[in-house]
MIKE-967670 format. One record per atom (N, C-alpha, C, O): residue in three letters; residue number from 1; atom name; x, y, z. Coordinates in Angstrom, 1 decimal, always signed. Layout:
[r 'ALA',NUM,'CA',[X,Y,Z]]
...
END
This chain:
[r 'UNK',1,'N',[+51.5,+127.0,+109.5]]
[r 'UNK',1,'CA',[+52.3,+125.7,+108.9]]
[r 'UNK',1,'C',[+53.6,+126.3,+109.0]]
[r 'UNK',1,'O',[+53.8,+127.5,+108.6]]
[r 'UNK',2,'N',[+54.5,+125.6,+109.4]]
[r 'UNK',2,'CA',[+56.1,+125.8,+109.6]]
[r 'UNK',2,'C',[+56.8,+125.7,+108.2]]
[r 'UNK',2,'O',[+56.4,+125.1,+107.2]]
[r 'UNK',3,'N',[+57.9,+126.3,+108.4]]
[r 'UNK',3,'CA',[+58.8,+126.2,+107.2]]
[r 'UNK',3,'C',[+60.1,+125.9,+107.5]]
[r 'UNK',3,'O',[+61.1,+126.6,+107.7]]
[r 'UNK',4,'N',[+60.0,+124.3,+107.7]]
[r 'UNK',4,'CA',[+61.3,+123.5,+108.3]]
[r 'UNK',4,'C',[+62.4,+123.8,+107.4]]
[r 'UNK',4,'O',[+62.2,+123.9,+106.2]]
[r 'UNK',5,'N',[+63.7,+124.0,+107.9]]
[r 'UNK',5,'CA',[+64.8,+123.9,+107.1]]
[r 'UNK',5,'C',[+66.2,+123.6,+107.9]]
[r 'UNK',5,'O',[+66.2,+123.5,+109.1]]
[r 'UNK',6,'N',[+67.3,+123.4,+107.1]]
[r 'UNK',6,'CA',[+68.5,+123.0,+108.1]]
[r 'UNK',6,'C',[+69.2,+124.3,+108.7]]
[r 'UNK',6,'O',[+69.3,+125.3,+108.0]]
[r 'UNK',7,'N',[+69.5,+124.3,+109.7]]
[r 'UNK',7,'CA',[+70.0,+125.3,+110.6]]
[r 'UNK',7,'C',[+71.6,+125.1,+110.9]]
[r 'UNK',7,'O',[+71.9,+124.2,+111.6]]
[r 'UNK',8,'N',[+72.5,+125.8,+110.3]]
[r 'UNK',8,'CA',[+73.7,+125.7,+110.2]]
[r 'UNK',8,'C',[+74.3,+126.3,+111.6]]
[r 'UNK',8,'O',[+73.7,+127.3,+112.1]]
[r 'UNK',9,'N',[+75.5,+125.7,+112.3]]
[r 'UNK',9,'CA',[+76.2,+126.6,+113.2]]
[r 'UNK',9,'C',[+76.6,+128.0,+112.8]]
[r 'UNK',9,'O',[+77.1,+128.3,+111.7]]
[r 'UNK',10,'N',[+76.5,+128.7,+113.8]]
[r 'UNK',10,'CA',[+76.9,+130.1,+113.5]]
[r 'UNK',10,'C',[+75.7,+131.0,+113.0]]
[r 'UNK',10,'O',[+75.8,+132.2,+113.1]]
[r 'UNK',11,'N',[+74.7,+130.4,+112.4]]
[r 'UNK',11,'CA',[+73.3,+131.3,+112.1]]
[r 'UNK',11,'C',[+72.7,+131.6,+113.5]]
[r 'UNK',11,'O',[+72.8,+130.9,+114.5]]
[r 'UNK',12,'N',[+71.8,+132.8,+113.1]]
[r 'UNK',12,'CA',[+71.1,+133.1,+114.3]]
[r 'UNK',12,'C',[+70.0,+132.4,+115.0]]
[r 'UNK',12,'O',[+69.7,+132.6,+116.1]]
[r 'UNK',13,'N',[+69.4,+131.3,+114.1]]
[r 'UNK',13,'CA',[+68.5,+130.2,+114.4]]
[r 'UNK',13,'C',[+69.1,+129.1,+115.0]]
[r 'UNK',13,'O',[+68.3,+128.2,+115.4]]
[r 'UNK',14,'N',[+70.4,+128.8,+115.1]]
[r 'UNK',14,'CA',[+71.2,+127.7,+115.4]]
[r 'UNK',14,'C',[+71.0,+127.6,+117.2]]
[r 'UNK',14,'O',[+71.3,+128.6,+117.8]]
[r 'UNK',15,'N',[+70.6,+126.6,+117.8]]
[r 'UNK',15,'CA',[+70.5,+126.4,+119.1]]
[r 'UNK',15,'C',[+71.3,+125.0,+119.3]]
[r 'UNK',15,'O',[+70.9,+123.9,+118.8]]
[r 'UNK',16,'N',[+72.4,+125.2,+120.2]]
[r 'UNK',16,'CA',[+73.2,+124.3,+120.5]]
[r 'UNK',16,'C',[+72.5,+123.0,+121.2]]
[r 'UNK',16,'O',[+72.8,+121.8,+120.9]]
[r 'UNK',17,'N',[+71.5,+123.2,+122.3]]
[r 'UNK',17,'CA',[+71.0,+122.5,+123.2]]
[r 'UNK',17,'C',[+70.1,+121.7,+122.1]]
[r 'UNK',17,'O',[+70.2,+120.4,+122.2]]
[r 'UNK',18,'N',[+69.3,+122.1,+121.2]]
[r 'UNK',18,'CA',[+68.3,+121.7,+120.3]]
[r 'UNK',18,'C',[+69.3,+120.5,+119.6]]
[r 'UNK',18,'O',[+69.2,+119.3,+119.9]]
[r 'UNK',19,'N',[+70.2,+120.8,+118.8]]
[r 'UNK',19,'CA',[+71.1,+120.2,+118.2]]
[r 'UNK',19,'C',[+71.7,+118.9,+119.0]]
[r 'UNK',19,'O',[+71.9,+117.8,+118.5]]
[r 'UNK',20,'N',[+71.9,+119.2,+120.2]]
[r 'UNK',20,'CA',[+72.5,+117.9,+121.0]]
[r 'UNK',20,'C',[+71.4,+116.9,+120.9]]
[r 'UNK',20,'O',[+71.6,+115.7,+120.6]]
[r 'UNK',21,'N',[+70.2,+117.4,+121.3]]
[r 'UNK',21,'CA',[+69.0,+116.4,+121.4]]
[r 'UNK',21,'C',[+68.7,+115.8,+120.3]]
[r 'UNK',21,'O',[+68.5,+114.5,+120.3]]
[r 'UNK',22,'N',[+68.7,+116.5,+119.2]]
[r 'UNK',22,'CA',[+68.6,+115.8,+117.8]]
[r 'UNK',22,'C',[+69.7,+114.7,+117.7]]
[r 'UNK',22,'O',[+69.3,+113.6,+117.4]]
[r 'UNK',23,'N',[+70.9,+115.0,+117.7]]
[r 'UNK',23,'CA',[+71.9,+114.1,+117.5]]
[r 'UNK',23,'C',[+71.8,+112.7,+118.4]]
[r 'UNK',23,'O',[+72.0,+111.6,+117.9]]
[r 'UNK',24,'N',[+71.5,+113.0,+119.8]]
[r 'UNK',24,'CA',[+71.4,+112.1,+120.7]]
[r 'UNK',24,'C',[+70.2,+111.2,+120.1]]
[r 'UNK',24,'O',[+70.4,+110.0,+119.9]]
[r 'UNK',25,'N',[+69.2,+111.7,+119.8]]
[r 'UNK',25,'CA',[+67.9,+110.8,+119.3]]
[r 'UNK',25,'C',[+68.3,+110.0,+118.0]]
[r 'UNK',25,'O',[+67.8,+108.9,+117.8]]
[r 'UNK',26,'N',[+69.1,+110.6,+117.1]]
[r 'UNK',26,'CA',[+69.4,+109.9,+116.0]]
[r 'UNK',26,'C',[+70.4,+108.8,+116.7]]
[r 'UNK',26,'O',[+70.0,+107.6,+116.6]]
[r 'UNK',27,'N',[+71.3,+108.9,+117.2]]
[r 'UNK',27,'CA',[+72.2,+107.7,+117.7]]
[r 'UNK',27,'C',[+71.5,+106.8,+118.4]]
[r 'UNK',27,'O',[+71.8,+105.6,+118.2]]
[r 'UNK',28,'N',[+70.7,+107.1,+119.2]]
[r 'UNK',28,'CA',[+69.8,+106.2,+119.7]]
[r 'UNK',28,'C',[+69.1,+105.1,+119.0]]
[r 'UNK',28,'O',[+69.2,+103.9,+119.2]]
[r 'UNK',29,'N',[+68.2,+105.9,+118.1]]
[r 'UNK',29,'CA',[+67.6,+105.4,+116.9]]
[r 'UNK',29,'C',[+68.5,+104.1,+116.5]]
[r 'UNK',29,'O',[+68.2,+102.9,+116.6]]
[r 'UNK',30,'N',[+69.6,+104.8,+116.0]]
[r 'UNK',30,'CA',[+70.3,+103.7,+115.0]]
[r 'UNK',30,'C',[+70.9,+102.6,+116.1]]
[r 'UNK',30,'O',[+70.9,+101.4,+115.7]]
[r 'UNK',31,'N',[+71.2,+102.9,+117.2]]
[r 'UNK',31,'CA',[+71.6,+101.8,+118.1]]
[r 'UNK',31,'C',[+70.5,+100.8,+118.3]]
[r 'UNK',31,'O',[+70.7,+99.6,+118.1]]
[r 'UNK',32,'N',[+69.5,+101.3,+118.7]]
[r 'UNK',32,'CA',[+68.3,+100.2,+118.8]]
[r 'UNK',32,'C',[+68.3,+99.5,+117.9]]
[r 'UNK',32,'O',[+68.1,+98.3,+118.1]]
[r 'UNK',33,'N',[+68.4,+100.0,+116.5]]
[r 'UNK',33,'CA',[+68.0,+99.2,+115.4]]
[r 'UNK',33,'C',[+69.0,+98.4,+114.8]]
[r 'UNK',33,'O',[+69.0,+97.7,+113.7]]
[r 'UNK',34,'N',[+70.2,+98.4,+115.7]]
[r 'UNK',34,'CA',[+71.6,+97.8,+115.4]]
[r 'UNK',34,'C',[+72.1,+98.1,+114.0]]
[r 'UNK',34,'O',[+72.8,+97.3,+113.2]]
[r 'UNK',35,'N',[+71.7,+99.2,+113.9]]
[r 'UNK',35,'CA',[+72.6,+99.9,+112.6]]
[r 'UNK',35,'C',[+74.0,+100.5,+112.7]]
[r 'UNK',35,'O',[+74.7,+100.9,+111.8]]
[r 'UNK',36,'N',[+74.4,+100.4,+114.0]]
[r 'UNK',36,'CA',[+75.6,+101.0,+114.3]]
[r 'UNK',36,'C',[+76.7,+100.2,+113.8]]
[r 'UNK',36,'O',[+77.7,+100.8,+113.3]]
[r 'UNK',37,'N',[+76.6,+98.8,+113.7]]
[r 'UNK',37,'CA',[+77.4,+97.8,+113.3]]
[r 'UNK',37,'C',[+77.9,+98.2,+111.8]]
[r 'UNK',37,'O',[+79.1,+98.3,+111.5]]
[r 'UNK',38,'N',[+76.7,+98.4,+111.0]]
[r 'UNK',38,'CA',[+76.7,+98.6,+109.6]]
[r 'UNK',38,'C',[+77.4,+99.9,+109.3]]
[r 'UNK',38,'O',[+78.2,+100.0,+108.4]]
[r 'UNK',39,'N',[+77.1,+101.0,+110.1]]
[r 'UNK',39,'CA',[+77.7,+102.4,+110.2]]
[r 'UNK',39,'C',[+79.0,+102.3,+110.4]]
[r 'UNK',39,'O',[+79.7,+102.8,+109.5]]
[r 'UNK',40,'N',[+79.6,+101.5,+111.5]]
[r 'UNK',40,'CA',[+81.0,+101.5,+111.6]]
[r 'UNK',40,'C',[+81.7,+100.8,+110.5]]
[r 'UNK',40,'O',[+82.8,+101.2,+110.1]]
[r 'UNK',41,'N',[+81.1,+99.7,+110.0]]
[r 'UNK',41,'CA',[+81.9,+99.2,+108.8]]
[r 'UNK',41,'C',[+81.8,+100.0,+107.6]]
[r 'UNK',41,'O',[+82.6,+99.7,+106.8]]
[r 'UNK',42,'N',[+80.9,+100.9,+107.4]]
[r 'UNK',42,'CA',[+80.8,+101.7,+106.3]]
[r 'UNK',42,'C',[+81.9,+102.8,+106.5]]
[r 'UNK',42,'O',[+82.7,+103.0,+105.5]]
[r 'UNK',43,'N',[+82.1,+103.6,+107.9]]
[r 'UNK',43,'CA',[+83.0,+104.4,+108.0]]
[r 'UNK',43,'C',[+84.4,+103.9,+107.9]]
[r 'UNK',43,'O',[+85.3,+104.7,+107.5]]
[r 'UNK',44,'N',[+84.8,+102.7,+108.3]]
[r 'UNK',44,'CA',[+85.8,+102.1,+108.2]]
[r 'UNK',44,'C',[+86.5,+102.2,+106.8]]
[r 'UNK',44,'O',[+87.5,+102.8,+106.5]]
[r 'UNK',45,'N',[+85.6,+101.4,+105.9]]
[r 'UNK',45,'CA',[+85.9,+101.4,+104.5]]
[r 'UNK',45,'C',[+85.9,+102.8,+103.8]]
[r 'UNK',45,'O',[+86.7,+103.1,+102.9]]
[r 'UNK',46,'N',[+85.2,+103.6,+104.2]]
[r 'UNK',46,'CA',[+85.1,+104.9,+103.5]]
[r 'UNK',46,'C',[+86.4,+105.8,+104.0]]
[r 'UNK',46,'O',[+87.1,+106.4,+103.2]]
[r 'UNK',47,'N',[+86.5,+105.9,+105.3]]
[r 'UNK',47,'CA',[+87.7,+106.7,+105.6]]
[r 'UNK',47,'C',[+89.0,+106.1,+106.0]]
[r 'UNK',47,'O',[+90.0,+106.8,+106.1]]
[r 'UNK',48,'N',[+88.9,+104.7,+106.4]]
[r 'UNK',48,'CA',[+90.1,+103.9,+106.6]]
[r 'UNK',48,'C',[+90.8,+103.1,+105.4]]
[r 'UNK',48,'O',[+92.0,+103.4,+105.1]]
[r 'UNK',49,'N',[+90.1,+102.2,+104.9]]
[r 'UNK',49,'CA',[+90.6,+101.4,+103.8]]
[r 'UNK',49,'C',[+90.3,+102.2,+102.6]]
[r 'UNK',49,'O',[+91.0,+101.9,+101.6]]
[r 'UNK',50,'N',[+89.5,+103.1,+102.6]]
[r 'UNK',50,'CA',[+89.2,+104.0,+101.2]]
[r 'UNK',50,'C',[+88.9,+102.9,+100.1]]
[r 'UNK',50,'O',[+89.4,+103.0,+99.0]]
[r 'UNK',51,'N',[+88.1,+102.1,+100.4]]
[r 'UNK',51,'CA',[+87.8,+101.1,+99.3]]
[r 'UNK',51,'C',[+86.4,+101.5,+99.1]]
[r 'UNK',51,'O',[+85.6,+101.7,+99.9]]
[r 'UNK',52,'N',[+86.3,+101.8,+97.6]]
[r 'UNK',52,'CA',[+84.9,+102.1,+97.1]]
[r 'UNK',52,'C',[+84.1,+100.8,+97.1]]
[r 'UNK',52,'O',[+83.0,+100.8,+97.6]]
[r 'UNK',53,'N',[+84.6,+99.6,+96.6]]
[r 'UNK',53,'CA',[+83.7,+98.4,+96.7]]
[r 'UNK',53,'C',[+83.4,+98.1,+97.8]]
[r 'UNK',53,'O',[+82.3,+97.6,+97.8]]
[r 'UNK',54,'N',[+84.1,+98.2,+99.0]]
[r 'UNK',54,'CA',[+83.8,+97.7,+100.4]]
[r 'UNK',54,'C',[+82.7,+98.6,+101.0]]
[r 'UNK',54,'O',[+81.9,+98.2,+101.8]]
[r 'UNK',55,'N',[+82.9,+99.9,+100.6]]
[r 'UNK',55,'CA',[+81.9,+100.7,+101.1]]
[r 'UNK',55,'C',[+80.6,+100.8,+100.4]]
[r 'UNK',55,'O',[+79.5,+100.9,+101.1]]
[r 'UNK',56,'N',[+80.7,+100.8,+99.1]]
[r 'UNK',56,'CA',[+79.5,+100.4,+98.4]]
[r 'UNK',56,'C',[+78.5,+99.2,+99.0]]
[r 'UNK',56,'O',[+77.3,+99.2,+99.0]]
[r 'UNK',57,'N',[+79.6,+97.9,+99.6]]
[r 'UNK',57,'CA',[+78.7,+96.7,+100.0]]
[r 'UNK',57,'C',[+78.0,+97.1,+101.0]]
[r 'UNK',57,'O',[+77.1,+96.4,+101.3]]
[r 'UNK',58,'N',[+78.1,+98.1,+101.8]]
[r 'UNK',58,'CA',[+77.4,+98.5,+103.0]]
[r 'UNK',58,'C',[+76.1,+99.3,+103.0]]
[r 'UNK',58,'O',[+75.4,+99.5,+104.0]]
[r 'UNK',59,'N',[+75.9,+99.8,+101.7]]
[r 'UNK',59,'CA',[+74.9,+100.5,+101.1]]
[r 'UNK',59,'C',[+73.6,+99.6,+100.6]]
[r 'UNK',59,'O',[+73.6,+98.3,+100.6]]
[r 'UNK',60,'N',[+72.7,+100.4,+100.4]]
[r 'UNK',60,'CA',[+71.5,+99.6,+99.7]]
[r 'UNK',60,'C',[+72.0,+99.2,+98.1]]
[r 'UNK',60,'O',[+73.0,+99.7,+97.6]]
[r 'UNK',61,'N',[+71.1,+98.3,+97.7]]
[r 'UNK',61,'CA',[+71.3,+97.7,+96.5]]
[r 'UNK',61,'C',[+71.8,+98.8,+95.5]]
[r 'UNK',61,'O',[+72.9,+98.7,+95.0]]
[r 'UNK',62,'N',[+71.0,+100.0,+95.3]]
[r 'UNK',62,'CA',[+71.0,+101.2,+94.3]]
[r 'UNK',62,'C',[+71.2,+102.2,+95.1]]
[r 'UNK',62,'O',[+70.2,+102.9,+95.3]]
[r 'UNK',63,'N',[+72.3,+102.5,+95.7]]
[r 'UNK',63,'CA',[+72.4,+103.9,+96.4]]
[r 'UNK',63,'C',[+72.3,+105.1,+95.5]]
[r 'UNK',63,'O',[+72.3,+104.9,+94.2]]
[r 'UNK',64,'N',[+72.1,+106.1,+95.8]]
[r 'UNK',64,'CA',[+71.7,+107.3,+95.1]]
[r 'UNK',64,'C',[+72.0,+108.4,+96.0]]
[r 'UNK',64,'O',[+72.0,+108.3,+97.2]]
[r 'UNK',65,'N',[+72.5,+109.7,+95.2]]
[r 'UNK',65,'CA',[+72.6,+111.1,+95.9]]
[r 'UNK',65,'C',[+71.5,+111.9,+95.7]]
[r 'UNK',65,'O',[+71.1,+112.1,+94.5]]
[r 'UNK',66,'N',[+71.0,+112.4,+96.7]]
[r 'UNK',66,'CA',[+69.9,+113.5,+96.4]]
[r 'UNK',66,'C',[+70.4,+114.9,+96.7]]
[r 'UNK',66,'O',[+70.6,+115.2,+97.9]]
[r 'UNK',67,'N',[+70.6,+115.7,+95.9]]
[r 'UNK',67,'CA',[+71.2,+117.0,+95.8]]
[r 'UNK',67,'C',[+70.0,+118.0,+96.0]]
[r 'UNK',67,'O',[+69.1,+118.1,+95.1]]
[r 'UNK',68,'N',[+70.0,+118.9,+97.0]]
[r 'UNK',68,'CA',[+68.9,+119.9,+97.3]]
[r 'UNK',68,'C',[+69.5,+121.2,+97.2]]
[r 'UNK',68,'O',[+70.5,+121.4,+97.8]]
[r 'UNK',69,'N',[+69.0,+122.1,+96.4]]
[r 'UNK',69,'CA',[+69.8,+123.5,+96.2]]
[r 'UNK',69,'C',[+69.2,+124.3,+97.7]]
[r 'UNK',69,'O',[+68.2,+124.2,+98.3]]
[r 'UNK',70,'N',[+70.3,+125.0,+97.9]]
[r 'UNK',70,'CA',[+69.9,+125.6,+99.2]]
[r 'UNK',70,'C',[+70.5,+127.1,+98.9]]
[r 'UNK',70,'O',[+71.4,+127.3,+98.2]]
[r 'UNK',71,'N',[+69.8,+128.1,+99.6]]
[r 'UNK',71,'CA',[+70.0,+129.5,+99.5]]
[r 'UNK',71,'C',[+71.0,+130.1,+100.4]]
[r 'UNK',71,'O',[+71.2,+131.3,+100.4]]
END
């Protein structure tokens, strides 16, 4: 059984090639499902207009943050 975890750049377990593949697959999935337009709007409001109301309008009805303790 594998013990999956997040691997941060600079750690011994970080592999740049694997990270590039993972990142590309994520972007391909989002683009295929036309979520990129929603993401673009979200980031414009979050970082551009800095409007909480408009940023929240691009999210699910009841957004939440899931905090996970790391060691």
